C-alpha positions as CSV (number, residue, x, y, z in Angstrom):
1,X,77.1,18.3,23.8
2,X,75.1,18.6,21.3
3,X,71.8,18.8,23.0
4,X,72.3,21.7,25.1
5,X,73.8,23.6,22.1
6,X,70.6,23.0,19.6
7,X,68.5,23.8,22.3
8,X,70.8,27.2,22.4
9,X,69.9,27.7,18.6
10,X,66.2,27.3,19.1
11,X,65.3,29.0,21.8
12,X,64.1,32.9,21.2
13,X,66.0,35.8,22.9
14,X,64.6,37.1,26.2
15,X,62.1,39.6,26.5
16,X,62.7,42.6,27.7
17,X,63.2,42.6,31.0
18,X,65.3,39.8,30.9
19,X,63.0,37.1,31.7
20,X,64.0,33.7,29.5
21,X,61.9,32.5,27.5
22,X,59.5,29.5,27.8
23,X,61.7,27.8,25.2
24,X,65.0,28.1,27.1
25,X,64.1,26.7,30.4
26,X,62.0,24.2,28.4
27,X,65.4,23.2,26.8
28,X,67.3,23.9,30.5
29,X,65.2,20.6,31.9
30,X,65.8,18.7,29.5
31,X,68.8,19.7,29.5
32,X,68.8,18.8,33.0
33,X,67.0,15.1,32.8
34,X,63.5,16.1,34.0
35,X,61.2,15.9,31.0
36,X,58.8,18.9,31.0
37,X,54.7,18.2,30.9
38,X,53.5,19.7,27.9
39,X,50.0,20.3,29.0
40,X,51.5,21.1,33.1
41,X,50.1,25.4,32.2
42,X,47.1,24.3,30.7
43,X,45.7,21.9,34.0
44,X,47.1,24.9,36.4
45,X,45.3,27.5,34.2
46,X,41.4,25.4,35.0
47,X,42.5,24.8,38.4
48,X,42.9,28.1,39.2
49,X,40.0,29.8,37.3
50,X,37.5,26.0,38.8
51,X,39.0,27.3,42.3
52,X,37.5,31.1,41.2
53,X,34.3,29.9,40.8
54,X,33.9,26.9,43.0
55,X,31.3,27.7,45.4
56,X,30.3,24.5,49.1
57,X,26.5,26.2,48.3
58,X,24.4,23.4,47.1
59,X,22.9,24.9,43.5
60,X,19.7,25.4,44.0
61,X,20.4,26.8,47.2
62,X,22.9,29.6,45.5
63,X,21.1,32.6,45.8
64,X,23.4,33.3,42.3
65,X,20.8,30.5,40.5
66,X,17.4,32.4,42.1
67,X,17.0,34.1,39.0
68,X,17.5,31.5,36.5
69,X,15.5,29.2,38.5
70,X,12.4,31.4,38.9
71,X,12.2,32.0,35.6
72,X,12.3,28.3,35.2
73,X,9.5,27.6,37.0
74,X,7.6,30.5,35.8
75,X,7.8,28.3,32.6
76,X,7.5,25.3,33.7
77,X,4.1,26.3,35.6
78,X,2.9,28.3,32.6
79,X,2.9,25.1,30.4
80,X,2.1,22.5,33.2
81,X,-1.2,25.1,33.8
82,X,-1.3,25.2,29.4
83,X,-1.3,21.4,29.8
84,X,-3.7,20.8,32.3
85,X,-6.3,23.0,31.2
86,X,-6.4,22.2,27.3
87,X,-6.0,18.9,27.6
88,X,-6.1,16.7,31.1
89,X,-8.6,18.8,33.0
90,X,-11.6,18.6,30.0
91,X,-10.6,15.0,29.6
92,X,-11.4,14.2,33.4
93,X,-14.3,16.5,33.7
94,X,-15.9,14.9,30.7
95,X,-15.0,11.4,32.7
96,X,-16.7,12.6,35.7
97,X,-19.8,13.7,34.1
98,X,-20.1,10.3,32.2
99,X,-19.8,8.9,35.4
100,X,-22.2,11.1,36.9
101,X,-25.0,10.2,34.1
102,X,-24.2,7.2,34.6
103,X,-24.9,7.2,38.3
104,X,-27.6,9.6,37.8
105,X,-29.2,7.1,35.4
106,X,-29.0,3.8,37.3
107,X,-29.8,5.5,40.5
108,X,-33.2,6.3,38.3
109,X,-33.8,2.9,37.2
110,X,-33.3,1.9,40.5
111,X,-35.5,4.5,42.3
112,X,-38.1,3.1,39.6
113,X,-37.7,-0.7,39.9
114,X,-38.4,0.2,43.8
115,X,-41.2,1.9,43.3
116,X,-42.6,-0.9,40.9
117,X,-42.0,-3.6,43.4
118,X,-43.1,-1.6,46.7
119,X,-46.5,-1.1,44.1
120,X,-46.1,-5.4,43.4
121,X,-45.6,-6.2,47.1
122,X,-49.3,-3.6,47.9
123,X,-50.7,-5.6,45.3
124,X,-50.3,-9.0,47.1
125,X,-51.0,-7.5,50.3
126,X,-54.5,-6.3,48.7
127,X,-55.1,-9.6,47.4
128,X,-54.1,-12.0,50.1
129,X,-55.8,-9.1,52.3
130,X,-59.0,-9.8,49.3
131,X,-58.4,-13.6,49.7
132,X,-58.3,-13.4,53.6
133,X,-61.3,-11.8,53.4
134,X,-63.6,-13.8,51.3
135,X,-62.0,-17.6,52.8
136,X,-63.6,-16.1,56.0
137,X,-66.6,-15.2,54.1
138,X,-66.3,-19.1,52.4
139,X,-66.0,-20.4,56.0
140,X,-68.9,-18.3,57.3
141,X,-71.9,-19.2,54.5
142,X,-70.6,-23.1,54.7
143,X,-70.9,-22.9,58.5
144,X,-74.4,-22.0,58.3
145,X,-75.5,-23.9,55.6
146,X,-73.9,-27.2,57.8
147,X,-76.1,-25.8,60.6
148,X,-78.2,-25.0,59.0
149,X,-78.2,-29.1,57.3
150,X,-77.9,-29.8,60.3
151,X,-81.2,-28.2,61.7
152,X,-83.3,-29.4,59.2
153,X,-82.2,-32.9,59.2
154,X,-83.2,-33.2,63.2
155,X,-86.0,-31.5,63.0
156,X,-87.1,-34.2,60.2
157,X,-85.5,-37.1,62.0
158,X,-87.7,-35.7,65.8
159,X,-90.5,-35.3,63.4
160,X,-90.4,-38.5,62.6
161,X,-89.5,-40.5,65.2
162,X,-92.0,-38.5,67.2
163,X,-94.8,-39.8,64.0
164,X,-93.4,-43.2,64.9
165,X,-94.0,-43.0,68.5
166,X,-97.5,-41.4,67.8
167,X,-98.0,-43.9,65.4
168,X,-96.6,-46.9,68.0
169,X,-98.9,-45.6,70.7
170,X,-102.0,-45.1,69.1
171,X,-101.6,-49.2,67.7
172,X,-101.0,-49.9,71.6
173,X,-104.2,-48.1,71.8
174,X,-105.3,-50.4,69.8
175,X,-104.3,-53.0,70.4
176,X,-104.9,-52.4,74.1
177,X,-108.9,-52.0,73.3
178,X,-108.8,-54.8,70.9
179,X,-107.8,-56.9,73.7
180,X,-110.1,-55.7,76.2
181,X,-112.7,-56.3,74.2
182,X,-112.0,-59.6,74.3
183,X,-111.4,-60.2,77.4
184,X,-115.1,-61.2,78.9
185,X,-115.4,-63.6,75.8
186,X,-111.4,-65.2,77.0
187,X,-112.9,-65.1,80.5
188,X,-116.0,-66.8,80.3
189,X,-114.5,-69.8,78.1
190,X,-111.9,-70.0,80.3
191,X,-114.2,-70.0,83.5
192,X,-116.9,-72.5,81.3
193,X,-114.1,-74.6,80.8
194,X,-112.1,-75.1,83.7
195,X,-116.2,-75.4,85.3
196,X,-117.0,-77.7,82.4
197,X,-113.7,-79.8,84.0
198,X,-115.3,-79.7,87.3
199,X,-118.4,-79.7,87.3
200,X,-119.7,-80.7,83.6
201,X,-121.0,-79.0,81.1
202,X,-122.0,-75.7,82.0
203,X,-124.7,-73.4,79.5
204,X,-122.2,-70.4,77.7
205,X,-125.0,-67.7,78.9
206,X,-124.7,-68.4,82.6
207,X,-121.3,-68.4,83.1
208,X,-121.0,-64.4,80.9
209,X,-123.4,-63.7,83.5
210,X,-120.9,-65.1,86.2
211,X,-118.4,-63.2,84.4
212,X,-120.2,-60.6,84.3
213,X,-121.1,-60.4,87.9
214,X,-117.4,-60.5,89.1
215,X,-116.5,-58.1,86.6
216,X,-118.7,-55.7,87.8
């Protein structure tokens, strides 16, 4: 066949041990009707090396990777420490210091306001106590003044009433005395009128003498 002849001509000579070359083997396979995979040897070599370096341990827990892990841990920790100490921590410290300053200022202002409030309350209570004392004093003074005024008015009224009673008694006594001084004359006139109607006219002297005699 032409194919077999071409393969024999193109095949390289065998090695010294009598092993046929790879080309001859491939030609043989072609001749037999089987198409060979040109990447078969490459896959086989890769699988062989992969199986040799493969491990069932999780890579972070593999003791073989501990040195590299420790190295990268030290590098990462150092970088993080430098970053925190140079950038983050100073900014956080400044923020905390500013906040502390603001809080202290607010506390001082609140304490000052509290002191002012306490002073205002004390002044108000003092003024209220003084106002109450003053009002009580004014009430006492007013009460005493009213009492004194009422006593004075009562004394004046009593004096006026006593004067009026005295005057009335004096007037009554005077009227009584005057009336008593005219009793004899009235009695004599009355007796003279009665006797005159009974027996006729009688002398006035006789009537007065008779009245005096009866009175005496």
